[in-house]
FIBA-661250 format. One record per residue (C-alpha): residue in one letter; x, y, z. Coordinates in steps of 0.1 Angstrom, whole numbers, plus 5000, padded with zeros to 4 digits. Layout:
REM FIBA-661250
aXYZ/...
This chain:
REM FIBA-661250
m487788000910/t488787650902/t491987610881/a491987330855/y494687180833/v494287120796/n497186990774/g499987180792/i497987490801/f496587590835/t493487790831/p490287880849/l487887590846/s485187810831/e487587890803/a488887540796/r488087430760/i488287100743/s487387040706/p483986870698/m486086650675/d487886500705/r487286120705/g486486150742/f483386360732/l482586160701/f482985810714/g483785820751/d487285700739/g489185770770/v489985680806/y489985860839/e491085860876/v489686040907/i492386090933/p491486210968/c493586480984/y493286561022/g495086851036/g496886911003/q498286551002/p497186300976/v496185950988/a497485630972/m498985800941/p500985490930/y497885270930/h495885530910/l498685570885/e498985190882/r495285160875/l495485450850/h498185260830/d496084940831/s493085140818/l495185300790/k496584960780/g492984830780/i492085070753/a495385060734/l496385420742/s499985500748/p500685730778/s501586090769/h502986160803/s505485980826/d504485910862/a506786190873/q505086430849/l501686330862/h502886370898/a504086720890/l500886810872/i498686700901/d500886870927/e500787200908/l496987170904/i496587110941/h498787410948/r496887640924/n493587540940/g494687610976/g495287260988/g492887131015/d490386851009/l489986800971/g489186540946/i491386550915/y489686440883/l492186330856/q490986230821/i493086120791/t491386070757/r492685960724/g492586320712/v491286540684/v490686390649/e489886540616/r486986320608/r484686090628/q485385720623/h485085420646/a488585280640/f491485440659/p493385710639/d496885640627/k498185940645/c496586140673/e497886340702/p496086250735/t494086510753/v494886540790/f492386730812/a492386770850/y490486970875/t489786970912/f486586970932/p485887000970/i485286680989/s484086631025/p486586561052/p487086191057/s485286001085/d487285901115/g485185591119/s482785731145/i479085691140/e478686071141/s481086121112/a479485851090/t477885941057/c475185671054/f473685541021/t470485391011/t470485150981/v468384950957/t469184630939/r469184580901/p470484340874/d473784470861/q473184590825/r476384770819/w478984670793/g481384370796/r484684570802/c483984730836/h487584660847/i488684950824/k487985290841/s486385420809/t484885760805/a481885590788/l479785570819/l476285590804/g475385240818/n476485340853/v474585670850/l471385490839/h471685250869/m472285540892/m469185710880/e467285390890/a468385450925/v467485820924/e463985740912/e463585520942/n464885800966/a468085610972/e471785720968/e473285400952/v472385080934/l473784740941/l474284540908/f473984170903/n474983950873/d472883680856/h473783440884/n472483680911/q475983750923/l477084090934/t479284280910/e479584640923/a477584960927/a477085230901/a479985430914/c481585210941/n482884870950/v480984680978/f481884491009/v479384271029/v479684141064/s477883811067/d478183571096/d481083791109/i482983731077/i483884031055/l483183951019/t483884130986/p483583990951/e486683880933/l487884100905/d486984020868/h485784210838/q482484290856/k484184500883/l486484800885/p489684730905/g488985000931/v491985160948/t489985200981/r488984830978/r492584730974/q493684951004/c490884811025/l491884451019/e495584541026/l494784721058/l492484441071/a495184181064/a497884381082/h495984521111/s493084291120/d492483921127/w489083931110/a487983661085/v488083811050/e486983631019/v487283740983/r484683530965/p481283540948/v478683710970/s475083610964/l471983830964/e470783630994/e473883711014/v473584081006/l469884101016/s470583921049/a473884101056/q474984231090/e476684521074/i477184661038/w479884911029/l480485110998/s484085190989/s485485460966/s488285710966/t486186010977/k483885811000/e486585571015/l484385321034/s480685431037/p477985231054/v474785121037/v471885141061/r468885051038/v468484821008/n465184820988/g463585021016/q464484761043/p467084831071/v470484661070/n470484491104/d469384761128/g469585041102/k472685201117/p476485191108/g477884871121/p480984811144/r482984641117/w482584941094/s483585171123/a486684981130/a487684951093/q487185321086/q489285401117/l492085201101/f491685421070/h491885731092/q495085611109/h496885481078/r495485691049/f498885821038/s500985521047/r499485281021/p501085250997/
């Protein structure tokens, strides 16, 4: 049985309780992180905690735990759930209030909730180990603060359902200028003319930890041309390769977009080599 953490108490997930007057429930007033753990060892914890602090700052919520306390919490949660390959979901909301009002309360104790869930073993970069994705394209209709890892994900959910309704697993989103933003639950890389492209960060994109790791690994261990710049719809639709990146997917190849194959419809050699870098350096960065 999965063990969860709620406000200082470890408890079976089925028995975890949070008040319906919690602002996370009432308003989606909170932030979260998903931290991968392989063989009982968390990946890129400093980067996840850095982003968590940025997200808390973005919603004007003071941290209730130090980094050392969060490390200890997560280590204990991994231990209580048997280690292995796990995703750790960590959510911090503004907390429970006496009455529902839009303005922030003067005083409120944040709610801290965490639990684990099983994740697949990571790919070693071989074609046989690849988890391939099919996608569709849509105009990005989410809100204008996507750089905050907010728990208010209804816009992402509605976009994801557009993919599901088309028998796809993800949706590639484009702004009013037909420039790639991200996917519903991932950042995106594109290989075009043998150049690896990914959109530059702004309020329309989440600063993905895996995206950051990928760029660092490519800079340190390859001589490939990499450009962080606007990526057009035309470049995506004519790409040699497309990759999704997230903490629990690492780098995953997209093989179809809008029902059409990406190149030959198989994971590409650049994806394979990049995922092999992840496999070799997963715990060394940062």
